[in-house]
C-alpha positions as CSV (number, residue, x, y, z in Angstrom):
1,M,6.7,22.2,2.4
2,A,4.6,21.0,0.0
3,L,4.5,17.4,-0.7
4,I,5.6,17.5,-4.6
5,E,8.5,19.2,-3.2
6,D,9.3,15.6,-1.2
7,L,8.5,13.7,-3.7
8,M,10.6,15.6,-6.8
9,P,13.3,18.4,-5.1
10,A,14.8,18.2,-8.6
11,W,13.5,18.0,-11.9
12,D,14.0,18.8,-15.5
13,V,10.9,20.6,-16.3
14,R,8.3,22.6,-13.9
15,K,5.2,24.5,-14.9
16,R,3.1,25.8,-12.9
17,Y,-0.5,27.7,-13.3
18,E,-2.3,29.3,-9.9
19,R,-6.1,30.8,-9.7
20,L,-7.8,32.8,-7.1
21,V,-10.9,31.3,-6.0
22,R,-13.7,33.2,-4.9
23,A,-14.4,30.7,-2.3
24,P,-13.1,29.2,1.1
25,A,-10.7,26.7,0.5
26,G,-12.9,24.2,2.2
27,R,-15.0,24.6,-1.1
28,T,-12.2,24.6,-3.4
29,W,-10.8,21.2,-2.3
30,A,-14.6,19.8,-2.6
31,A,-14.7,21.1,-5.6
32,L,-11.7,19.4,-6.4
33,Q,-12.8,16.1,-5.4
34,R,-16.3,16.3,-7.5
35,Y,-14.1,17.7,-10.5
36,D,-15.3,14.3,-13.5
37,I,-12.8,15.2,-16.5
38,S,-14.9,13.2,-18.5
39,R,-18.0,15.6,-17.9
40,N,-17.2,18.8,-16.5
41,S,-13.9,19.5,-18.8
42,S,-14.3,21.4,-22.1
43,A,-14.6,20.0,-25.5
44,T,-11.1,21.3,-26.1
45,T,-9.7,19.9,-23.3
46,K,-11.0,16.7,-24.1
47,A,-10.1,16.8,-28.0
48,L,-6.2,17.6,-26.6
49,L,-6.4,14.7,-24.4
50,R,-8.1,12.2,-27.3
51,L,-5.5,13.6,-29.8
52,R,-2.3,12.6,-27.1
53,G,-4.4,8.8,-27.1
54,L,-5.9,9.4,-23.6
55,R,-9.7,8.9,-23.1
56,P,-10.7,10.4,-20.1
57,E,-13.0,7.9,-17.9
58,A,-16.0,9.1,-16.2
59,G,-15.4,9.3,-12.7
60,T,-14.3,11.8,-9.6
61,G,-11.4,13.1,-8.5
62,V,-8.4,14.0,-10.8
63,G,-7.1,10.3,-10.7
64,A,-9.7,8.9,-12.4
65,F,-9.2,10.0,-16.2
66,A,-6.4,9.3,-18.8
67,G,-7.0,5.4,-18.3
68,S,-6.5,5.4,-14.8
69,R,-2.8,5.0,-15.4
70,F,-2.2,7.8,-12.8
71,S,-1.4,6.9,-9.4
72,V,-2.0,8.9,-6.4
73,V,1.6,9.0,-4.7
74,G,0.4,11.5,-2.2
75,E,-2.1,13.5,-0.2
76,T,-2.7,16.0,2.7
77,P,-6.9,15.6,2.4
78,G,-8.0,19.6,1.6
79,A,-4.9,20.8,0.9
80,E,-3.1,19.1,-1.7
81,L,-3.2,15.9,-3.9
82,V,0.0,14.3,-6.2
83,V,-0.3,12.2,-9.1
84,A,2.4,10.3,-10.8
85,I,3.2,8.6,-14.0
86,A,6.1,7.6,-16.1
87,G,7.7,6.0,-19.9
88,K,8.2,7.9,-22.9
89,F,5.8,10.8,-23.0
90,W,6.8,11.3,-26.3
91,A,5.8,8.3,-27.9
92,I,3.7,8.4,-30.7
93,R,1.1,6.2,-29.0
94,E,1.7,8.3,-25.5
95,S,-0.7,5.8,-23.7
96,N,1.3,2.8,-24.8
97,A,4.5,3.9,-23.5
98,L,3.4,5.2,-20.0
99,E,2.9,3.2,-16.7
100,P,1.5,3.7,-13.6
101,V,4.0,4.8,-10.7
102,E,3.0,2.7,-7.3
103,D,3.7,5.1,-4.7
104,A,6.3,7.8,-3.3
105,A,9.3,5.4,-2.9
106,Q,9.0,4.6,-6.8
107,V,8.6,8.5,-8.1
108,S,12.2,8.5,-6.3
109,A,13.8,5.6,-7.2
110,Y,12.2,5.4,-10.9
111,D,15.0,4.9,-13.4
112,A,14.2,2.8,-16.0
113,P,16.4,4.0,-18.9
114,G,15.2,6.1,-21.8
115,R,12.3,7.3,-19.8
116,A,10.6,10.2,-17.7
117,V,8.8,10.1,-14.2
118,A,6.5,12.6,-14.4
119,V,4.5,14.4,-10.7
120,W,1.2,16.5,-11.1
121,S,-0.1,18.3,-7.9
122,F,-3.3,19.9,-7.1
123,E,-3.0,22.2,-4.1
124,V,-5.2,24.2,-2.5
125,A,-4.7,27.5,0.1
126,P,-6.6,29.4,1.8
127,R,-6.3,33.2,1.3
128,N,-8.4,36.1,3.1
129,G,-11.4,34.2,3.1
130,R,-10.6,32.6,-0.7
131,S,-8.5,30.3,-1.8
132,V,-5.6,29.9,-4.4
133,L,-6.0,26.3,-6.6
134,A,-2.8,25.7,-8.2
135,T,-1.5,22.5,-10.3
136,E,2.5,22.2,-10.8
137,T,3.9,19.2,-12.9
138,R,7.3,18.3,-12.7
139,V,9.0,16.2,-14.7
140,R,12.3,14.2,-13.8
141,C,14.1,12.3,-17.0
142,T,16.1,9.4,-16.3
143,D,19.4,10.1,-18.4
144,D,20.7,12.3,-20.9
145,R,18.9,11.2,-24.1
146,A,15.9,10.8,-22.7
147,R,16.2,14.6,-21.4
148,R,16.6,15.7,-24.9
149,I,13.9,14.0,-26.5
150,F,11.5,15.0,-23.4
151,K,12.6,18.8,-23.7
152,A,12.1,19.0,-27.8
153,Y,8.8,17.1,-27.0
154,W,8.0,19.5,-24.3
155,T,8.6,22.9,-26.4
156,V,5.7,21.7,-28.8
157,I,3.3,20.2,-26.5
158,E,3.7,22.7,-23.2
159,P,1.3,25.4,-24.7
160,F,-1.2,22.8,-24.9
161,S,-0.7,21.0,-21.7
162,G,-1.2,24.2,-20.2
163,M,-4.5,25.1,-21.9
164,I,-5.8,21.8,-20.3
165,R,-4.6,22.4,-16.5
166,R,-6.0,26.5,-17.0
167,D,-9.0,24.7,-17.9
168,M,-9.1,22.5,-15.3
169,L,-8.4,25.2,-12.6
170,R,-11.4,27.7,-14.3
171,T,-13.7,24.6,-14.3
172,V,-12.9,23.6,-10.5
173,A,-13.1,27.4,-9.5
174,E,-16.4,28.0,-10.9
175,M,-17.4,24.9,-9.1
176,A,-16.1,25.9,-6.0
177,E,-17.6,29.3,-6.5
178,G,-21.0,28.1,-7.5
179,S,-21.4,25.8,-4.3
């Protein structure tokens, strides 16, 4: 079972993207670890993050971006990495309304009124000498009001969020295939 399943078995919003990579799982995992959102992502991804008030920081690995507010809350080396963050994603100055989630226990226990907690996984699985690279986002809101606000926000932001995630998958796949 995937770590994300253990960390957030129930959610209000879920989105998953996958990409077949023409490289073995080990090379794909290594490319994921080398990925630097400030250097390797497209200009579109960088612009979308800036519009949300998130400034990608230099550093490798998916946890080294967005002001380092994401915390690694689970990892199966070579297979899955899960990061988390919480707060009011819909706030005008989103980055000021977010807070790190320290560990897996805090993901489960997070219940601050009027907020949401999000987990974001990156998975690599072998498939016939190649690999599948996937990313999944799950969000759990802490109350009905937060759920209504988040779902309205998600309706607007999800296409752009999807662009960022697909860009990351494409870039990591290209890095793995070029290794």
